[in-house]
C-alpha positions as CSV (number, residue, x, y, z in Angstrom):
1,M,-66.4,-232.4,70.8
2,L,-68.8,-230.3,72.9
3,C,-66.4,-227.4,73.0
4,G,-66.0,-227.7,69.2
5,R,-69.8,-227.7,68.8
6,R,-70.1,-224.6,71.0
7,W,-67.3,-222.9,69.1
8,I,-69.0,-223.6,65.8
9,A,-72.3,-222.4,67.2
10,M,-70.7,-219.2,68.5
11,V,-69.0,-218.5,65.1
12,L,-72.3,-219.1,63.3
13,A,-74.1,-216.8,65.8
14,L,-71.5,-214.1,65.3
15,L,-71.8,-214.4,61.5
16,L,-75.6,-214.1,61.8
17,I,-75.3,-211.1,64.0
18,G,-72.8,-209.5,61.7
19,W,-75.0,-210.2,58.7
20,H,-78.1,-208.8,60.5
21,G,-76.2,-205.7,61.5
22,A,-74.9,-205.3,57.9
23,A,-78.5,-205.7,56.7
24,L,-79.7,-203.0,58.9
25,C,-76.9,-200.7,57.8
26,A,-77.5,-201.6,54.2
27,A,-81.3,-201.3,54.4
28,H,-81.0,-197.7,53.2
29,P,-77.8,-197.3,51.2
30,P,-77.4,-195.0,48.2
31,A,-78.8,-197.1,45.5
32,T,-77.1,-197.6,42.2
33,A,-79.1,-197.2,38.9
34,P,-79.6,-200.9,38.2
35,D,-80.8,-201.8,41.7
36,R,-82.8,-198.7,42.5
37,P,-86.2,-199.6,44.0
38,N,-89.4,-198.8,42.1
39,V,-92.0,-196.4,43.7
40,V,-95.7,-197.0,43.7
41,V,-98.0,-194.3,45.3
42,F,-101.7,-194.9,45.9
43,L,-103.4,-191.6,46.7
44,V,-107.2,-191.9,47.5
45,D,-109.5,-188.9,47.3
46,D,-111.6,-188.0,50.4
47,L,-110.7,-191.1,52.2
48,G,-111.7,-191.1,55.9
49,W,-109.4,-192.4,58.7
50,T,-111.7,-195.2,59.5
51,D,-112.8,-196.1,56.0
52,L,-110.7,-199.2,55.8
53,G,-111.0,-202.6,57.5
54,C,-107.5,-202.3,58.9
55,F,-108.3,-198.9,60.4
56,G,-111.5,-200.1,62.1
57,S,-114.4,-200.1,59.7
58,D,-116.9,-202.9,60.2
59,F,-119.0,-201.9,57.3
60,Y,-116.7,-201.2,54.3
61,E,-114.7,-204.1,53.0
62,T,-111.1,-203.6,51.9
63,P,-109.2,-207.0,51.9
64,H,-106.5,-205.9,49.4
65,I,-105.6,-202.8,51.3
66,D,-105.8,-204.7,54.6
67,G,-103.3,-207.1,53.1
68,L,-101.0,-204.3,52.1
69,A,-101.1,-203.1,55.7
70,A,-100.4,-206.6,57.0
71,S,-97.3,-206.9,54.7
72,G,-95.9,-203.5,55.6
73,M,-96.1,-200.7,58.3
74,K,-99.3,-199.0,59.3
75,F,-99.1,-195.4,60.4
76,T,-101.8,-194.5,62.9
77,Q,-100.9,-190.8,62.8
78,G,-100.5,-190.1,59.1
79,Y,-101.6,-186.6,58.1
80,A,-102.6,-184.9,54.9
81,A,-101.0,-181.5,54.4
82,C,-104.5,-179.8,54.2
83,C,-108.1,-180.5,54.9
84,V,-108.9,-180.2,51.2
85,C,-107.4,-181.8,48.1
86,S,-105.2,-179.6,45.9
87,P,-102.8,-178.4,48.7
88,T,-102.2,-181.9,49.8
89,R,-101.6,-183.1,46.3
90,A,-99.1,-180.3,45.8
91,A,-97.3,-181.1,49.0
92,M,-96.9,-184.8,48.1
93,M,-95.5,-183.8,44.7
94,T,-93.0,-181.2,46.1
95,G,-92.2,-182.2,49.7
96,R,-92.9,-178.6,50.6
97,Y,-95.7,-176.9,52.5
98,P,-98.3,-175.5,50.2
99,T,-98.0,-172.1,51.8
100,R,-94.7,-171.7,50.0
101,Y,-96.2,-171.6,46.6
102,G,-99.7,-170.4,47.5
103,I,-101.9,-173.4,46.9
104,T,-104.0,-173.3,50.1
105,D,-107.4,-174.2,48.8
106,Y,-108.9,-176.6,46.3
107,I,-108.3,-175.2,42.8
108,N,-111.5,-173.8,41.3
109,Q,-110.6,-173.0,37.7
110,A,-113.4,-170.4,37.5
111,G,-112.0,-168.7,40.6
112,A,-115.3,-168.8,42.5
113,N,-113.5,-169.2,45.8
114,Q,-111.0,-166.3,45.2
115,P,-111.7,-163.2,47.3
116,E,-112.6,-161.0,44.4
117,N,-115.4,-163.4,43.4
118,W,-116.5,-164.3,46.9
119,R,-120.3,-164.1,47.3
120,R,-120.9,-165.8,50.6
121,N,-121.9,-163.8,53.7
122,T,-118.8,-164.5,55.9
123,P,-117.0,-162.4,58.5
124,L,-113.7,-162.6,56.5
125,L,-112.7,-162.6,52.8
126,P,-110.8,-165.8,52.1
127,A,-107.1,-165.4,51.2
128,P,-106.1,-165.4,47.5
129,Y,-104.5,-168.6,46.4
130,A,-102.5,-169.9,43.4
131,D,-104.5,-171.9,40.9
132,R,-101.6,-174.0,39.5
133,L,-98.5,-175.8,40.7
134,P,-95.6,-173.5,39.5
135,H,-93.1,-175.1,37.1
136,A,-90.4,-173.8,39.4
137,E,-91.4,-176.4,41.9
138,K,-89.7,-179.7,41.4
139,T,-91.9,-182.8,41.6
140,M,-91.3,-186.3,42.6
141,A,-91.6,-187.3,39.0
142,E,-89.0,-184.7,37.9
143,Y,-86.5,-185.9,40.5
144,L,-86.9,-189.5,39.6
145,K,-87.2,-189.0,35.8
146,D,-83.9,-187.1,35.8
147,A,-82.4,-190.2,37.6
148,G,-83.5,-192.6,34.8
149,Y,-86.9,-193.6,36.1
150,A,-89.9,-194.3,33.9
151,T,-92.8,-192.1,35.2
152,F,-96.5,-192.9,35.1
153,F,-99.6,-191.0,36.4
154,A,-103.2,-192.0,36.4
155,G,-106.3,-190.4,37.9
156,K,-107.0,-187.1,39.5
157,W,-104.4,-184.3,39.1
158,H,-106.3,-181.0,40.1
159,L,-103.1,-178.9,40.2
160,G,-103.7,-176.5,37.3
161,P,-104.9,-175.9,33.8
162,E,-103.5,-177.4,30.6
163,G,-99.8,-176.6,30.4
164,F,-99.6,-177.6,34.1
165,W,-100.8,-181.2,33.8
166,P,-98.8,-184.3,34.8
167,E,-96.9,-184.4,31.5
168,D,-95.7,-180.9,32.2
169,Q,-94.5,-181.8,35.6
170,G,-92.3,-184.8,34.9
171,F,-94.6,-187.7,34.1
172,G,-94.0,-189.5,30.9
173,V,-97.5,-191.0,30.8
174,N,-100.7,-189.4,31.9
175,H,-104.0,-191.2,32.0
176,G,-106.8,-189.0,33.2
177,G,-104.9,-186.2,34.9
178,I,-106.5,-182.8,34.1
179,E,-107.7,-179.7,35.9
180,H,-110.9,-181.1,37.3
181,G,-111.3,-182.2,40.9
182,G,-113.7,-185.0,40.1
183,P,-114.9,-187.2,37.2
184,Y,-117.3,-184.6,35.9
185,G,-117.4,-185.4,32.2
186,G,-119.3,-188.0,30.3
187,K,-120.9,-190.6,32.5
188,R,-118.5,-189.7,35.3
189,Y,-117.3,-192.9,37.0
190,F,-118.3,-194.9,33.9
191,S,-117.2,-194.8,30.3
192,P,-117.5,-192.7,28.2
193,Y,-115.5,-190.4,30.5
194,G,-115.3,-187.2,28.6
195,N,-111.7,-186.7,29.8
196,L,-109.1,-185.2,27.5
197,R,-106.4,-187.4,28.9
198,L,-108.3,-190.7,29.1
199,K,-109.5,-192.5,26.1
200,D,-113.0,-193.9,26.5
201,G,-113.3,-197.6,27.1
202,P,-116.2,-199.9,26.4
203,P,-119.6,-198.5,27.5
204,G,-120.0,-199.0,31.2
205,E,-116.3,-199.5,32.0
206,H,-115.6,-198.5,35.6
207,L,-113.1,-195.7,36.1
208,P,-111.2,-197.1,39.1
209,D,-110.7,-200.4,37.4
210,R,-109.6,-198.7,34.2
211,L,-107.0,-196.6,36.0
212,A,-105.7,-199.7,37.8
213,S,-105.5,-201.6,34.4
214,E,-103.4,-198.8,32.9
215,A,-101.1,-198.9,35.9
216,A,-100.7,-202.6,35.8
217,S,-99.9,-202.5,32.1
218,F,-97.2,-199.9,32.7
219,I,-95.7,-202.1,35.4
220,K,-95.7,-205.1,33.2
221,S,-93.9,-203.3,30.3
222,H,-91.4,-201.5,32.5
223,R,-90.4,-204.3,34.8
224,D,-86.8,-204.2,33.7
225,Q,-86.1,-200.6,34.5
226,P,-86.9,-198.5,37.6
227,F,-90.3,-196.9,37.5
228,V,-92.7,-194.6,39.4
229,V,-96.4,-195.4,39.3
230,Y,-98.5,-192.7,40.8
231,L,-102.1,-193.9,41.0
232,S,-104.2,-190.9,42.2
233,F,-107.8,-192.1,42.4
234,Y,-110.8,-190.0,41.7
235,S,-112.5,-192.3,44.1
236,V,-114.1,-191.8,46.6
237,H,-114.9,-188.2,45.7
238,T,-118.4,-187.1,44.7
239,P,-120.4,-187.8,42.6
240,L,-121.5,-190.7,44.8
241,M,-121.8,-193.5,42.2
242,A,-121.1,-197.2,42.6
243,R,-121.4,-200.3,40.5
244,D,-124.9,-201.7,40.8
245,D,-123.7,-205.1,42.1
246,L,-121.7,-203.5,44.9
247,R,-124.5,-201.1,45.9
248,K,-126.9,-204.0,46.2
249,K,-124.3,-206.0,48.2
250,Y,-124.0,-203.2,50.8
251,E,-127.8,-202.5,50.9
252,E,-128.2,-206.2,51.9
253,K,-125.4,-206.0,54.4
254,R,-126.8,-202.8,55.9
255,Q,-130.2,-204.5,56.3
256,K,-128.6,-207.6,57.8
257,L,-126.6,-205.5,60.3
258,G,-129.7,-203.5,61.2
259,R,-128.2,-200.2,60.1
260,E,-131.1,-198.9,58.0
261,E,-131.3,-195.8,60.1
262,S,-128.5,-193.2,59.9
263,T,-127.4,-191.4,63.0
264,W,-126.5,-187.7,63.1
265,G,-124.8,-185.2,65.3
266,I,-123.9,-181.5,64.9
267,E,-120.6,-179.9,64.0
268,G,-120.8,-176.1,64.0
269,E,-123.9,-175.4,61.9
270,R,-123.7,-178.7,60.0
271,K,-125.1,-182.1,60.7
272,V,-122.4,-184.7,60.8
273,R,-122.8,-188.4,60.1
274,L,-122.1,-190.7,63.2
275,N,-122.3,-194.1,61.6
276,Q,-121.1,-196.0,58.5
277,N,-124.0,-197.4,56.5
278,H,-124.0,-195.6,53.1
279,A,-124.3,-198.4,50.6
280,V,-123.2,-196.4,47.5
281,Y,-120.1,-195.1,49.3
282,A,-119.3,-198.6,50.6
283,G,-119.4,-199.8,47.0
284,M,-117.0,-197.0,45.9
285,I,-114.6,-198.0,48.7
286,E,-114.7,-201.7,47.6
287,A,-114.1,-200.8,43.9
288,M,-111.1,-198.7,44.9
289,D,-109.8,-201.6,47.0
290,L,-110.2,-204.0,44.0
291,A,-108.2,-201.5,41.9
292,V,-105.4,-201.4,44.5
293,G,-105.4,-205.2,44.5
294,K,-105.0,-205.3,40.7
295,V,-101.9,-203.2,40.9
296,L,-100.4,-205.1,43.8
297,A,-101.0,-208.4,42.0
298,Q,-99.2,-207.1,38.9
299,L,-96.1,-206.2,41.0
300,E,-96.1,-209.9,42.1
301,K,-96.7,-211.2,38.5
302,S,-93.9,-209.0,37.2
303,D,-91.6,-210.2,40.0
304,V,-90.8,-206.7,41.2
305,A,-92.8,-206.6,44.4
306,D,-89.7,-207.3,46.5
307,K,-88.0,-204.2,45.1
308,T,-90.9,-201.7,45.2
309,L,-91.6,-199.1,47.7
310,V,-95.4,-198.8,48.1
311,I,-97.0,-195.8,49.8
312,F,-100.8,-195.6,50.4
313,T,-102.5,-192.5,51.8
314,G,-105.3,-189.9,51.2
315,D,-105.5,-186.2,50.4
316,N,-108.0,-185.1,53.2
317,G,-110.5,-186.6,55.6
318,G,-113.7,-188.3,54.8
319,L,-116.8,-186.3,53.7
320,S,-119.1,-186.3,56.8
321,T,-120.6,-182.8,57.0
322,S,-121.9,-182.1,53.5
323,E,-122.4,-183.3,49.9
324,G,-124.3,-186.4,50.9
325,H,-122.5,-186.9,54.2
326,P,-121.5,-190.4,53.0
327,T,-119.1,-191.5,55.8
328,C,-118.3,-191.2,59.5
329,N,-114.8,-190.5,60.9
330,L,-115.4,-191.3,64.5
331,P,-113.6,-191.4,66.9
332,L,-112.2,-188.4,65.1
333,R,-114.0,-185.1,65.0
334,A,-115.6,-183.6,61.9
335,G,-114.2,-184.4,58.4
336,K,-113.1,-182.9,55.1
337,G,-112.9,-179.1,55.1
338,W,-112.2,-178.9,58.8
339,N,-108.9,-178.7,60.7
340,Y,-110.1,-181.1,63.3
341,E,-108.5,-184.6,63.1
342,G,-111.3,-185.9,61.0
343,G,-110.3,-183.5,58.2
344,I,-106.6,-184.1,58.2
345,R,-105.7,-187.5,59.6
346,E,-105.4,-190.2,56.9
347,P,-105.2,-194.0,56.9
348,T,-101.6,-194.5,55.8
349,M,-99.3,-197.4,55.2
350,I,-95.9,-198.0,53.7
351,R,-94.3,-201.2,52.5
352,Y,-90.6,-201.4,51.7
353,P,-89.7,-205.1,51.4
354,G,-86.7,-206.1,53.4
355,V,-87.0,-203.1,55.7
356,T,-90.6,-202.8,57.0
357,R,-91.6,-205.6,59.3
358,P,-94.8,-207.2,58.1
359,G,-97.8,-206.2,60.3
360,S,-95.8,-203.4,62.1
361,Q,-97.3,-200.2,63.3
362,C,-95.9,-196.7,63.9
363,D,-97.5,-194.0,66.1
364,I,-95.2,-191.2,65.1
365,P,-96.9,-188.3,63.3
366,I,-96.0,-188.0,59.6
367,C,-97.3,-185.8,56.8
368,S,-97.7,-185.5,53.1
369,V,-94.5,-183.5,52.8
370,D,-92.5,-186.5,54.0
371,Y,-93.1,-188.8,51.0
372,L,-90.9,-187.1,48.5
373,P,-87.8,-186.9,50.7
374,T,-88.3,-190.5,51.8
375,A,-88.6,-191.6,48.2
376,L,-85.4,-189.7,47.3
377,A,-83.5,-191.2,50.2
378,I,-84.6,-194.8,49.4
379,T,-83.9,-194.5,45.7
380,G,-80.6,-192.8,46.3
381,V,-81.5,-189.7,44.3
382,A,-79.8,-186.6,45.6
383,Q,-81.1,-183.0,45.6
384,Q,-79.0,-180.5,43.7
385,A,-77.9,-177.2,45.1
386,D,-80.4,-175.2,43.1
387,D,-83.4,-177.5,44.0
388,P,-86.0,-176.0,46.3
389,P,-85.4,-176.8,50.0
390,L,-87.8,-179.5,51.4
391,D,-90.0,-179.1,54.4
392,G,-90.6,-182.9,54.8
393,V,-88.1,-185.3,56.3
394,D,-86.9,-188.7,55.3
395,I,-89.0,-191.1,57.4
396,S,-87.2,-194.3,56.3
397,P,-85.7,-194.6,59.9
398,L,-89.3,-195.2,61.1
399,L,-89.7,-197.9,58.5
400,R,-86.7,-199.6,60.2
401,G,-88.2,-199.3,63.6
402,E,-86.1,-196.4,64.8
403,R,-87.4,-193.3,66.5
404,P,-84.9,-190.4,65.8
405,E,-85.6,-187.2,67.7
406,A,-85.5,-185.2,64.4
407,I,-88.7,-186.9,63.5
408,T,-90.4,-187.5,66.8
409,D,-89.8,-184.0,68.3
410,R,-90.6,-181.8,65.2
411,A,-93.7,-179.7,64.8
412,L,-96.2,-180.1,61.9
413,Y,-98.2,-177.2,60.5
414,W,-101.5,-176.5,58.6
415,H,-102.8,-173.3,57.1
416,Y,-106.3,-173.1,55.7
417,P,-107.3,-169.4,55.3
418,H,-110.6,-170.2,53.6
419,Y,-114.2,-171.2,54.2
420,G,-114.7,-174.9,53.3
421,N,-117.7,-176.1,51.4
422,Q,-118.1,-178.6,54.3
423,G,-118.4,-176.0,57.1
424,G,-114.9,-175.3,58.1
425,A,-113.6,-171.7,58.6
426,P,-110.2,-170.0,58.2
427,S,-107.8,-171.4,60.7
428,G,-104.3,-172.7,61.3
429,V,-102.8,-175.6,63.2
430,I,-99.6,-176.7,64.9
431,R,-99.1,-180.2,66.2
432,Q,-96.1,-181.1,68.3
433,G,-95.9,-184.1,70.5
434,D,-99.3,-184.9,71.9
435,F,-100.5,-181.3,71.7
436,K,-102.4,-179.7,68.9
437,L,-103.4,-176.0,68.7
438,I,-106.0,-174.6,66.4
439,E,-106.1,-170.9,65.9
440,W,-109.3,-169.5,64.3
441,Y,-108.4,-166.5,62.2
442,G,-111.8,-164.9,62.4
443,D,-111.8,-164.0,66.1
444,G,-108.4,-165.3,67.2
445,A,-109.9,-168.0,69.4
446,L,-107.6,-170.8,70.4
447,E,-108.3,-174.5,70.9
448,L,-105.7,-176.7,72.6
449,Y,-106.0,-180.5,72.7
450,N,-104.0,-183.3,74.2
451,L,-104.6,-185.9,71.4
452,A,-103.1,-188.7,73.5
453,E,-105.9,-188.2,76.0
454,D,-108.6,-186.6,73.9
455,L,-108.5,-188.0,70.3
456,G,-112.0,-186.6,69.7
457,E,-110.9,-183.0,70.5
458,R,-113.7,-182.3,73.0
459,N,-111.7,-180.9,76.0
460,N,-110.2,-177.5,75.0
461,L,-107.3,-176.9,77.3
462,A,-106.4,-173.4,76.1
463,K,-107.7,-171.7,79.3
464,Q,-106.2,-174.3,81.6
465,M,-102.8,-174.1,79.9
466,P,-102.6,-170.5,78.6
467,K,-98.8,-170.4,78.5
468,K,-98.7,-173.6,76.4
469,A,-101.3,-172.3,74.1
470,E,-99.6,-168.9,73.6
471,E,-96.2,-170.6,73.0
472,M,-97.7,-172.8,70.3
473,R,-99.6,-169.8,68.8
474,Q,-96.4,-167.9,68.5
475,R,-94.6,-170.8,66.8
476,L,-97.5,-171.1,64.3
477,A,-97.3,-167.4,63.5
478,A,-93.5,-167.6,63.0
479,W,-94.0,-170.6,60.6
480,R,-96.6,-168.6,58.6
481,N,-94.3,-165.7,58.4
482,E,-91.3,-167.9,57.3
483,T,-93.3,-169.7,54.6
484,G,-95.0,-166.7,53.2
485,A,-98.5,-167.8,54.2
486,R,-101.3,-165.5,52.9
487,M,-104.0,-164.6,55.4
488,P,-107.7,-163.8,55.0
489,S,-108.8,-160.2,55.3
490,K,-111.6,-158.4,57.0
491,R,-114.5,-157.2,55.0
492,E,-114.7,-153.4,54.5
């Protein structure tokens, strides 16, 4: 009898092992149309790396996003493709570095930051840049719409004038996506909005909640077909405006914590905030979190959460050196508009039920260009021969806990040939392994950091490791040449 029991146990164990192995192999099969997973993307504007509870904030409150992190995988080295918004947004849409189609700065429709209109007294003229996402580029929405997905966009677009809005780039629904980089019409974050692609709600309606309601309504009505919901918040971009109740809540919290005084440091010629105590900004963070929670709750109510890939990230670092200096990115250096880590590293998480282990964490660097190829791989949508080649990679192996060399050993690149409104200057970056090199285009100065040992980028190793610095500089130059990157020019 004992031998029989052991035999039965062994058979059951083998069956379980076989099932588990099959599950791992099947975690990422080419999906057929009926069972293709949905895709939900949350893109937050100007979100700092430590602006969430799950990434270390002890002042801002983000329980719904923290819950998302606890139910999926948190990426501690998630990067935006640029230190300002429009290039990153384009990279997420296309899976390609923004240098390839020329969107290297935030899009100013009046062209004030183009070299021919440049009025600031700077050593260089900024490089010219494209002011719209070309129709020749294929977006995430276009790929998935062609495969039978219903496609929805809400919030900030900032990728070109009318004719280049979301509905012209593959999205069947567009609530609020126009050329502007912030909610600058009407009463801004409150209705009436003065937005050509967003009907006004009741007076005083709050923008992040309205966008979330539109997304939730779309999920509810499309639960029986595969869908893409791309919720691209205007939050937490300026203007700094919060609901009165939330502002008051954080004013009281600030007083209770004894954080009435702000602390400051210096970054270049700018002061930089060194603590998190801005009550209005905290209220904006919480309102954004509530909006995320509303959408996640609708996935559950519509019984589609278990077949929905959820991606949460930001478009550039937190605003710490200008325009109100509302947040602090420590231990990272600087913030939005700078190529230091505070300007490009983003709080990032991905949940893919049945694949990501709840509460897991990944320390492999990933970038905005990776989300499109990952979504295509998971949904089983193939590229066609005439589609533009992708720069990003499918990171779904990371979601399964694997660490393939093709991902872990690759280099990531940044190119910002402009002067940021926040104090940054023309520069480029290459990151490979633990090392990060910054090349300043004005004087050719190099800064080399070992991020594993120096996350705050204070110990420049370029003179100690000249061969390493020069090797990385040459690779960065080769990448710029290969992608057609435009450079700033010297003033005559």
